C-alpha positions in Angstrom: -8.8 9.8 15.7 -5.7 12.0 15.3 -4.2 12.1 11.9 -0.6 13.1 11.0 0.7 13.3 7.4 4.0 11.6 8.1 3.6 7.9 7.5 6.4 6.6 5.2 5.4 5.1 1.9 7.7 4.1 -0.9 6.3 3.5 -4.4 8.0 2.6 -7.7 6.3 3.0 -11.0 8.0 0.8 -13.6 8.7 2.8 -16.7 7.5 0.1 -19.1 4.1 0.0 -17.3 4.5 -3.5 -16.0 4.2 -2.8 -12.3 3.7 -0.5 -9.4 5.8 -1.6 -6.4 4.9 -0.8 -2.8 8.4 -1.2 -1.3 7.5 -2.4 2.1 11.0 -3.5 2.9 12.1 0.2 2.8 9.7 1.4 5.5 8.5 -1.6 7.5 10.8 -0.6 10.5 9.4 2.9 10.5 5.8 1.7 10.9 4.3 0.0 13.8 2.8 -3.5 13.3 -0.6 -1.9 13.5 0.3 0.5 10.8 1.5 -2.3 8.6 -1.7 -4.2 9.2 -3.7 -1.1 8.3 -1.6 -0.7 5.1 -2.3 -4.3 4.1 -6.0 -3.7 4.7 -6.0 -0.6 2.5 -4.1 -2.4 -0.3 -6.5 -5.3 -0.2 -9.3 -2.8 -1.1 -7.7 -2.5 -4.6 -8.6 -4.9 -7.5 -6.2 -7.8 -8.0 -3.9 -7.2 -5.0 -4.7 -10.1 -2.6 -2.0 -12.5 -3.8 0.9 -10.1 -3.8 -0.2 -8.6 -0.5 -0.5 -12.0 1.1 3.0 -12.9 -0.2 4.4 -9.7 1.4 2.8 -10.5 4.7 4.2 -14.1 4.6 7.7 -12.6 4.1 7.2 -10.3 7.1 7.1 -7.3 4.8 10.8 -7.8 3.7 9.8 -7.4 0.1 7.9 -5.2 -2.3 4.3 -5.8 -3.4 4.3 -5.4 -7.2 0.8 -4.5 -8.3 -0.3 -5.0 -11.8 -1.5 -1.7 -13.3 -3.8 -3.5 -15.7 -5.7 -4.7 -12.6 -5.2 -1.9 -10.1 -5.8 0.9 -12.6 -8.1 -0.8 -15.1 -10.9 1.7 -14.8 -11.4 5.3 -13.7 -13.0 4.0 -10.5 -9.9 1.8 -9.9 -7.7 4.9 -10.4 -9.7 6.9 -7.9 -9.6 3.9 -5.4 -5.8 3.7 -5.9 -5.4 7.5 -5.2 -7.6 7.2 -2.1 -5.7 4.2 -0.7 -2.3 5.9 -1.3 -3.6 9.1 0.4 -4.9 7.1 3.4 -1.7 5.0 3.6 0.4 8.2 3.9 -1.6 9.4 6.9 -0.6 8.1 10.3 -3.8 7.0 12.2 -3.9 6.7 15.9 -6.5 5.3 18.3 -6.5 8.6 20.1 -9.8 10.5 19.9 
């Protein structure tokens, strides 16, 4: 697999701590359908994300997924998972070997 560090990703961290938004509407046209599916799969690995991710998919990614920090970042392990998912999401994967 060939990896390039140029996959667009837009995040917003609400200052009051109420949410972390993955602004899919801002980059959905810059990612292939396969890349969006991969992103959804990565986000689903995080605690408490299924409902908001499913809602974004239902809206054809024309929205933001607002993740609840108290679920996504509840433990040190959750924080590490979040960092890993964001790192992976920013890398463009290709089926080329």
